[in-house]
N, C-alpha and C positions, 0 to 999 in steps of 0.2 A: 418426488425428491429421493435422492440416494443418501443412505446412512452408511458410513463406513463400518468396518469390523469392530471399531472401538466405541460405536454408538454415537458418533459425531455426524450431524447432518452436513451436507455439502450444498451450500446455497449461494456461494459467492465466488467470483473469478477475479484474479489479479492478472491483467493482461499487459505484458511488456510489448510495446509496439516498435521499439528500436533499442539497440544497445548504445547508439551514438549519443554523445553528450558534449556540450560546449563548456562544461565545467570539469574540474579535476579534483573533486573532493577526495582527500587522502584515505578516508575510511569507507568509501563507497563499495558496496558488494555487488553492484549490477544485478540485483535480484537473484544472486547466487548462481548465475549462469553466464558464460561468455558465448554469445550467439555467433555461429559460424556461417549458417546458411542465409538465404535471402529472407527479407522481411515479409511478413504476411500482407496481402492486399486488403483494402477495406472489405471487399466482397468475400474473401476467405474468412475474415474475422466475423463478418455478418452471418455467414452460413453456419459457422461453428456455434455462435451464441444463440441463433434461432433454434438449433437442435437441442442445446443444453438448457434453454429456457423451459423446454417441455419436460426436463428432468429436475426442475426445481431451482435452477439458477435465477436469482432475483436481483442481485446487485453486481456491478462490474466496476473495478477501479483500473484506470489506464495509467501505466507507468512506463519508464524507460530503463536506462538512459534518460534523456530529456525528450518527452513525447512531442513537444512542440517544434522540435527540429524537423519533423515530418510536415510537409505542406498539406497533406491530406488528412490531418487529424480530425477536422470537422466531418469529413466523409466517414471516417471510422466511427465517430460518435453517432452519426445518423444511422448507420448500419446497426449498431448495437441497440440504440433506442427503438428502432423499428422492429427489433426482434422480440419486443415485449418485456424488456428489462425495466424494473421499477426505478432504479437509480443508477446513473452513470457518473462517476467521479474521477478525478485525475490528480496525480502528483506531479508538480513541476517546480523548477528552480526559479521561475518567474521572469527570466530574461526576455522571453518573447510574449509574455502573457498580456501586457497592457494593450497591445494592438489587436489581440485576438479574443479577448475575454468575452465580448458581446457576441461575436460570431460563434464561439464555442457554446455559449448559452442558447443561442438560437438553434444550434444543431442538436441540442438535447442534453448538454452537460448540466448536471444538477448542482454540483459543488466542486470545490478545488482545495487541495492541500498545497501550500507554498512552503518550500524548504528554506528556512532562514535560521542559520545556526549561530548567528551573532548579530547584535545591534551595533557593534563597533566595526567601523569600516576596515581597520587594519586586521582585526581578527577574522572577519568574514573573508578577506582576501587570502589570509594564510590557510584557512580551512578549505576554501573552494578553488583557489588558484586564479580567481577572477575578481576584478574590482566591480562587483555587481550589486552591492547593497542598495544603492539608490534605486536601481531598476526594480529590485525585488520589492522594496517598500512601495513604489509607485504601482506595482502590479497588485499589491494588496488593496490599495484604494480603488483601482479599476475593477477588480473582482467584486468588491462590495457594490460599486455603482451598477455593475451588470447583473447583480443579484445571484452570484454563484455562491449561495449561502447554504449552510454555514461555511464561511472561509475558515480553514484551519491552518495554523502555522506549525510546521514540523520542526522541532528543535531537538537535535541529537546532542546529548551532553557529553563533552569531551574533556577529560581531565587535563589541566594545564592550558586549556584554551578558553572555555566558556562556562565552566561550572559556577562561576560567580555572577552569571547573568540571569540565573533562573527567575529571580523575583523581578528583574527588569523586564523580562519577557511577559511575566504575569501582568505587570502594569501596562505594557504595550497592548496586549490583546484586550484588556479592560477598556482602554481608551478608544479602541476601534469597534468594540462590540462583537468581537470574533472569538475563536477558540484557540487554545494552545494545546498541542500534542507533544508532550515531553517524552523523548525516546531514549531508552537505555541502550547504549552502544552494544551491538552484537559483534564481538571480536572474532569474526570468522577467520581472520588471518592472525596467527599467534603474535605477530609483530604489533598488533593493535591493542593487546591486553594492557599495555602501559597507559592507554588513554581511557580505560574503563573507569566509570564513576558510578557508584551505586546511587539509586534514587530513593533508598529507604528513608533517609533522614528528611529529605524534601517532602516525601509523601506523608510522613508522620506529622509534619508541620501543617500540610494542607488539610489533613483530616481534623486537626484541632480548630482550624478557622473556617472550615467549610460550613455553609448554611444548609447544604444538601449534597448527598452522595448517591450516585447511581452506578449500576454495573452494566456495561455494554455486552451484548451477546457475543460478539466477536472477541475471542481470546479472554473473555471475562475481565475486560479492561475497566478499572475504576475511573469515574468521571466526577470531579469535584466542582461544585458551584460555589463561588465565593461571594462575599457581601459587596465587593467592589464591582460586581458584574462579570468578572472573569470566569471562564469555564476552562478547566484544566483536565486533560485526559492523559493518563499514565500508560506508557507502553513498556512493560518490563518482560522481555522475552528470554533473558539469560538465566539459565538454571531455574526455570519457573514451570513446573509441570502443569499448573493450572492454566497457564497461557496456552500450552499445547493442547490440553484436553478440551479447551473451548474454541479451538480453531475450526472454523466452518468454511475455509477458503481453499481453493485449488489454484495453482499458478499456471500461467501460459507464457512460454518464452517467446522472444521476438522471432525466432526461427522455427516456430511451429511444433513445440513439444509441450505436453502436460508435465508439470513439475509439482511433486506433492509437498515439498518442504524447502524453505530457503536454505536450511542447514545441511541438506543432503545433496550429493552429486551423483548418486547411482540410481535415481528414481525417474528418469526421463522416459516418457511414452510418446513416440512420434505419431503425430496425426496429419501434419502438413503433407508428407509424402503420400499419404492415403488420398488426400484431396487431389494432389497434382497428378496422380496416376489413375484418376477416374473412379476412386472408391465410392461406395454407396454411403448414404446417411447411416445405415445400420452399422457399417464398418467403423464410422467415426464414433458412434455411440458406444460401440464395444471398446474402442480405444480409451474413451472417457471412463468407462466402468473399470477397465484394467488399472487406470491410474488411481481410481478411488480404492480399489483393492490394495494398492501399494501404500496407501496412506497409513502412517504410523507416527505416534507422538515422538518427537525428538527427545523431549524430557518427559519421563514417565513417573507417575506416582508409584511409590514402593508397592510391589506385589501386583501391579496392574496387569491384567490379561485381557485379550480381546473379548468383547461382549458377544460377538457373533462369529460363526465360522465363515460367513461370507457377507458381502454387502447386502443391505436391505433396500428394497424399493417400495416406497409408501406413497 
């Protein structure tokens, strides 16, 4: 396993397999990168993950765009799973999921996050640009049937749109026996700041009624277990140094770059051109190590300095 200069282990990849999407969510950041080159093939993704699994990568999350726009997503999942990865998960808007949930499970997908930012049809359409709520809700039921568990609902809180639906979402996941991931908006574009809504008050209420609280390794995210059976995970990445200091993830863009942080645009390390030019496995590993060296917390604790002069391999 590699440990970056700040003492953070790198054991997870977030792989965008396409920038294309059939939705038009007005706050979408496209994983912080507008892909320009060709998308990676399943075999290229498989080769990359096989090499990095030897360096401590244990979990992979597949994202987009909308990953199910690709017809070969199942092939990609097989390649990743066969590389020795413990858990493969995916984020999707749910539009295509109902028909493919079981084939994704058979390919090796462990679980799924379905983005549902409102339970009201008109609000959902305003946020996403698509009249897709019914399909997303059917996708939840189908994911449960196909045992893509735990199913998580990703709910980004947007001031003026859905901030009054928080407890409705809690009741919904309780009724389904699934999990809710409440996400604080990252206003990567200054024009989005007006939609930012703090989760502080909501989390304070959760902490008072929760029967149990745990802290997830990734980002130090708090998870609250409620008496009605609901499980609520809080993702607060804005102005949150503890979120950054607990980050164990490296990103992979759809056009073949390592990206160290969603919030940075000067941190890309090209690896796909190495593959396409006949580069060796050693060359690819060196590109990965270079990306780990570039990792730096976007939000830092006061006075924080690197723990090591270079990355550590343990």
